[in-house]
C-alpha positions in Angstrom: -14.2 -26.9 -7.3 -16.8 -24.2 -7.9 -17.9 -23.9 -4.2 -14.3 -24.0 -3.1 -13.5 -21.1 -5.4 -16.4 -19.0 -4.2 -15.6 -19.7 -0.5 -11.9 -18.9 -1.0 -12.6 -15.6 -2.7 -15.1 -14.5 -0.1 -12.7 -15.5 2.7 -9.7 -13.9 1.0 -11.5 -10.6 0.5 -12.9 -10.6 4.1 -9.4 -11.3 5.6 -7.9 -8.7 3.4 -10.4 -6.0 4.6 -10.1 -7.0 8.3 -6.3 -7.2 8.0 -6.1 -3.7 6.4 -8.3 -2.2 9.1 -6.1 -3.8 11.8 -3.0 -2.2 10.1 -4.7 1.2 10.0 -5.5 1.0 13.7 -2.0 -0.2 14.4 -0.4 2.7 12.6 -2.8 5.2 14.0 -2.0 4.2 17.6 1.8 4.5 17.2 3.5 7.2 19.3 3.7 10.7 17.7 6.7 11.1 15.5 9.6 13.5 15.9 9.2 16.6 13.7 11.3 16.2 10.6 11.2 19.8 9.4 11.3 18.7 5.8 10.4 21.2 3.1 8.7 21.9 0.8 5.4 20.7 2.2 2.9 20.3 -0.7 -0.1 21.7 1.2 1.5 25.1 1.8 -0.4 28.0 0.5 0.5 30.0 -2.6 4.1 30.2 -3.7 5.7 29.1 -0.5 5.4 25.5 -1.6 7.5 26.3 -4.7 10.6 27.5 -2.8 10.2 25.4 0.3 8.7 28.1 2.5 6.5 27.6 5.5 3.7 29.5 7.2 6.1 30.0 10.1 7.6 32.8 7.9 4.4 34.9 8.3 4.2 37.4 11.1 1.8 36.4 13.9 1.3 33.0 12.2 -0.1 31.5 15.4 -3.0 34.0 15.3 -3.9 33.3 11.7 -6.2 30.5 10.5 -4.4 27.8 8.5 -5.7 26.8 5.1 -3.8 23.7 3.9 -4.0 23.1 0.1 -5.5 19.7 -0.6 -4.9 20.3 -4.3 -1.2 20.7 -3.6 -1.2 17.4 -1.8 -2.9 15.6 -4.7 -0.3 17.1 -7.1 2.3 15.4 -5.0 0.5 12.2 -4.3 -0.9 11.2 -7.7 2.5 11.1 -9.5 4.0 9.1 -6.7 1.1 6.6 -6.4 0.6 6.2 -10.2 4.1 6.6 -11.5 6.4 6.0 -8.5 8.0 9.4 -9.1 10.5 9.3 -6.3 11.9 5.9 -7.5 12.2 7.3 -11.0 14.2 10.2 -9.7 16.5 8.4 -7.3 16.8 4.8 -8.5 15.8 4.6 -12.1 17.4 1.2 -12.6 14.9 -0.3 -10.2 12.0 1.8 -11.4 11.3 -0.2 -14.6 10.5 -3.5 -12.9 8.8 -1.8 -10.0 6.6 0.3 -12.3 5.5 -2.8 -14.2 4.7 -4.7 -11.1 2.7 -1.9 -9.4 1.0 -1.0 -12.7 -0.1 -4.6 -13.1 -1.6 -4.6 -9.7 -3.5 -1.3 -10.5 -4.8 -2.9 -13.7 -5.9 -6.0 -11.8 -8.1 -3.8 -9.6 -9.4 -1.9 -12.6 -10.2 -5.2 -14.4 -12.2 -6.5 -11.4 -14.1 -3.2 -11.2 -14.9 -3.3 -14.9 -16.2 -6.9 -14.6 -18.5 -5.9 -11.8 -19.8 -2.9 -13.9 -20.4 -5.2 -16.8 -22.6 -7.6 -14.8 -24.4 -4.7 -13.0 -25.6 -3.1 -16.3 -29.2 -3.8 -17.0 -30.2 -5.5 -20.2 -31.5 -2.3 -21.6 -28.0 -0.8 -21.6 -27.5 -2.1 -25.1 -25.1 -4.5 -26.7 -22.7 -1.7 -27.7 -21.8 -0.7 -24.1 -21.3 -4.3 -23.1 -19.2 -4.9 -26.2 -16.8 -2.1 -25.3 -16.7 -3.1 -21.7 -15.9 -6.6 -22.7 -13.1 -5.4 -24.9 -11.8 -3.0 -22.2 -11.6 -5.5 -19.4 -10.0 -8.0 -21.7 -7.2 -5.5 -22.5 -6.7 -4.5 -18.9 -6.9 -8.1 -17.7 -4.2 -9.4 -20.1 -2.1 -6.3 -19.5 -2.4 -6.8 -15.7 -1.2 -10.3 -15.8 1.7 -9.5 -18.3 2.9 -6.5 -16.4 2.7 -8.1 -13.0 4.6 -11.2 -14.1 7.3 -9.2 -15.9 7.6 -6.8 -13.0 7.8 -9.5 -10.3 10.4 -11.5 -12.3 12.4 -8.3 -12.9 12.3 -7.4 -9.2 13.3 -11.0 -8.3 16.2 -10.9 -10.7 17.4 -7.6 -9.3 17.2 -8.9 -5.7 19.2 -12.0 -6.6 21.7 -10.3 -8.9 22.2 -6.8 -7.6 24.9 -6.8 -4.8 23.4 -3.6 -3.3 20.0 -5.1 -3.1 21.2 -8.4 -1.7 22.0 -6.7 1.6 18.4 -5.6 1.9 16.8 -8.8 0.7 15.2 -11.2 3.2 13.8 -14.7 2.5 10.3 -13.1 2.9 11.0 -10.7 -0.1 11.9 -13.6 -2.3 8.9 -15.7 -1.1 6.5 -12.8 -1.8 7.7 -12.3 -5.4 7.6 -16.1 -6.1 4.1 -16.1 -4.6 2.9 -13.4 -7.1 4.6 -15.2 -10.0 3.0 -18.5 -9.2 -0.5 -17.1 -8.5 -0.7 -14.9 -11.6 0.9 -17.5 -13.8 -1.6 -20.1 -12.6 -4.5 -17.8 -13.2 -3.3 -16.9 -16.7 -2.6 -20.5 -17.7 -5.8 -21.8 -16.2 -7.8 -19.1 -18.0 -6.2 -19.6 -21.4 -6.5 -23.4 -21.4 -9.9 -23.7 -19.6 -12.4 -26.2 -21.2 -14.9 -24.7 -23.7 -17.9 -25.2 -21.4 -16.3 -23.6 -18.3 -16.9 -20.1 -17.1 -14.8 -17.1 -18.1 -14.0 -14.1 -16.0 -17.4 -12.3 -16.4 -19.4 -15.5 -15.8 -17.3 -16.3 -12.7 -18.0 -12.8 -11.2 -21.7 -13.0 -12.0 -22.0 -16.5 -10.5 -19.9 -15.4 -7.5 -22.3 -12.5 -6.7 -25.3 -14.9 -6.9 -23.4 -17.9 -5.4 -24.5 -19.8 -8.4 -22.9 -23.3 -8.0 -24.3 -24.5 -11.3 -21.6 -22.6 -13.1 -18.5 -24.7 -13.9 -15.1 -23.3 -13.1 -12.1 -25.0 -14.8 -9.7 -26.8 -12.4 -6.6 -24.8 -13.5 -8.5 -21.4 -13.5 -10.1 -22.3 -10.2 -6.8 -23.3 -8.6 -5.4 -20.0 -9.7 -8.3 -18.1 -8.2 -8.0 -20.0 -4.9 -4.2 -19.2 -4.7 -4.8 -15.6 -5.6 -7.4 -15.4 -2.8 -4.8 -16.7 -0.4 -2.4 -14.1 -1.7 -4.9 -11.4 -1.2 -5.5 -12.4 2.4 -1.8 -12.6 3.0 -0.8 -9.1 1.9 -2.0 -7.0 4.9 0.1 -9.1 7.3 3.4 -8.5 5.5 5.5 -5.4 4.7 3.5 -5.3 1.4 1.0 -3.4 3.5 3.1 -0.3 2.8 0.2 0.9 0.6 -1.4 1.7 4.0 1.8 2.9 5.8 2.5 5.4 3.0 -0.5 7.5 4.0 0.8 7.8 7.6 4.3 8.4 6.4 3.4 11.3 4.2 0.5 12.9 6.1 1.6 12.3 9.7 5.4 12.4 9.3 6.7 14.1 6.2 4.0 16.7 5.8 2.9 17.1 9.4 3.6 20.8 10.2 0.9 21.4 12.8 2.1 23.8 15.5 2.6 22.6 19.0 0.5 25.1 20.9 0.0 25.2 24.6 -2.9 23.1 25.7 -3.1 21.4 22.3 -3.3 17.7 21.3 0.4 17.5 20.4 1.4 18.8 23.8 -0.8 16.3 25.6 0.4 13.4 23.5 4.1 14.3 24.0 3.5 14.6 27.7 2.1 11.1 27.8 5.0 9.7 25.9 7.5 11.4 28.1 6.1 9.4 31.0 6.8 6.0 29.3 9.6 3.9 30.6 11.5 2.5 27.7 13.7 -0.6 27.7 16.6 -0.5 25.2 19.5 -2.9 25.0 22.0 -0.1 24.5 23.6 0.2 27.9 24.9 3.8 27.4 21.3 5.0 27.1 20.3 3.7 30.5 16.8 2.7 29.4 16.4 0.1 32.1 12.6 0.2 32.3 12.7 2.4 35.5 13.6 5.8 34.1 11.1 7.7 32.1 11.6 9.3 28.7 11.7 12.7 30.3 14.6 11.5 32.7 16.5 10.0 29.8 16.1 13.1 27.6 17.3 15.4 30.2 20.3 13.3 31.3 23.8 13.3 29.8 24.9 9.7 29.4 28.4 10.7 28.5 28.8 12.7 31.7 27.6 9.7 33.7 30.2 7.4 32.0 33.0 9.8 32.9 32.1 9.7 36.5 
């Protein structure tokens, strides 16, 4: 069991990293988006961000150097990432379960990091530091499991009971939530009822780093860790990889206000895309794989139909 647990964790982490990198490459290679012209843009300078202004308001803006505010971006990103600010404002009924679920995932990551810190401390660090670290990762660990389970069950209930959400719920959505409930439930149950002579969380992490197979991992706890490793490897290949997509959605779509100047990178990318030959099933568009985007964009399908 111990060797199986170690191998599954190593493999799950490796697949998660590789899958996330593949997702990043996939999103980065997508065609350039159409400008949304959405304001305010958080990285605007000064007070323009407050009233939804833009650097285009300035005279001779094309001749002036741009100084996007990274502080402004962080002010917008942190509340959204940590507290799901947009969901709170526009769909508060769904926010409660979603906040619990995402908060539980954040605390899971924090617990793992605290466990690694606790085993990395030298013996000279003193018992007091280890005591408080032990107390802290116990609190975050139990809170992570409780919040994730409550959040996943709450989201599952909403998807099954809310008529508005039913239209947007696929079998994969239900499967994913069940997956989290079973994985976290099995880890919690296996940890709480593990035999007295089996390893706890810190012992498992320490043995994992050293690949110490002499450490005994309880069957229930080990099964939960294996299932959680499979879940970790599974995440990047599903729509749950939106934690990666959000970066591109915000920075390269919603907040992308770079000017399209002659001879610039935007102009060259657009020119390349206009040479593509799309194939759409909508007959009125005429995207038959022969015409280029440029031809389709400059044609009037309605006029051709009237002929």
